N, C-alpha and C positions, 0 to 999 in steps of 0.2 A: 260285758261288752258293751251293753246297754248303759251301766253306770258310768263307765269311762266316757261315752258320747255325751251322757247328760251332763258331767262334769265340765268337759271341754265348754260344750255350748253355753253352761251357765258361766263360766269364766270369760269367755268370749262376751257375752251379753253384758256382764258387769262392766267389764273394761269399756265398752261401748258406750256405757250410760254415765260414766264419771265426767266431772267438769275436765275441760283441757288443763293440763298441767305445763306450766311454763317452765324451762329450763334456762338458766342464763346463758345467753348466747355470747360467743367471743369472736364470730366470724364477721359481725356487721351485716349479717342478714336479718330481715323483717320476719319475726315469727308468724307461723301461720297456725291456727289462728292468732290475730292480734287481739289481746285482751285488754279492754279498757274498764277502768272502776272509777269512782268518784260521784261527783254530783249528777243527778239524773238528766236535767235539761242539756248541760254541756256535754254529757256523754252521748246522749242522743244526736245531737247536732255533728259533734265530731266524727261519731261512728258513721254518719249518712254522708260526711264529707269523704271520709276514708273508704267507703264502700264504692263511691262514685268513682275513685281513682284507681279502683281495681283490687283493693285489698279484702281479703276476709277477715272480718271483724265479730268478736264477740263481745257483749257488754254484761257486766255484774256491776250495776250502777246501785251501790249500797251506802250512798252517802261519804261525806268526806273524812270522818274519823276511820272507819272501816276500810274506805278506800285506800287511805294513807297506809294503814297497816298491809293490807295487801299488795300494794304497790311496792312500798319499801322492802318487804320480805321476798320480792322476787316471784309473788304469784300472780302478777298482773305485768303488762308491758308498757302502760301508761296510766295516767290520772288525769281526769277532765275537771276543770273547776270553771263556775259560772262567771261570765264576763265581769271583769274589774277585781276580781279576787286573786289572792297570790297566798302562798304558804306563810304561815306566821314564824318568826323565828323559833317559837317552841316546836312547830311542827318539823321544821328543817332539822333542829337537834334530835327530835324523836327520830325520824327517818334514818338519820346517821346511826343513831344508837342501835337500831333494829335490823339495818341492812347487813347483809352477809358480805364478806370479802373485800368490804371497803368500796362496792361499787357506787357508782353516782349516776346522776341524772341531767338532764338538759330541760331547760324550761322554755316552751315556746308559745306562740299565739297563733291561732288560725285565721284565716281570712275573715271569718265571722266573729272574730274577737273572744274565743274560748280559750282560756287559759289551759295548757297541756305539758304536762310533766312526763318525759320518756326516758328510758334506759339511754344512757349516752351512748352505749356500744353501737347501737344501730341508728342514731338519730340522723346522721348525714344521709344514709340511705333511705330513710324514711321521708326525708324533706325532697330528695331529689326524685322519689316514686311518686310521692303524693304531691305533685307539684300544683295543684289547683287548690289544696288545702292549706298551704302554708305560703 
């Protein structure tokens, strides 16, 4: 009995300690938590703006190249870029090549000028919800 309790507890603890996993949504709902990757400065600014609009946000700001991979493979909901920056044609091609199921993205700019790529499935809901950010 103690062994079964210990296994159940360790499984529950392990499950709670893992990073939030993102599943591609088709309903147009904003994921909770909303995961942002990409450039550190831009990501922190956008995360603060979205939190002020009431969203639960998790950041994994690991730089542009790693952020592109995480976002384009569906393991993050958005990618933040520093002001005045955009994806290069090579980055767009790379994202298309590694994305699953041919999903796509929308490019936005926040009120504070941060570039922000978002999964197109919930972009309109995000804009409507985070009305002081965009």
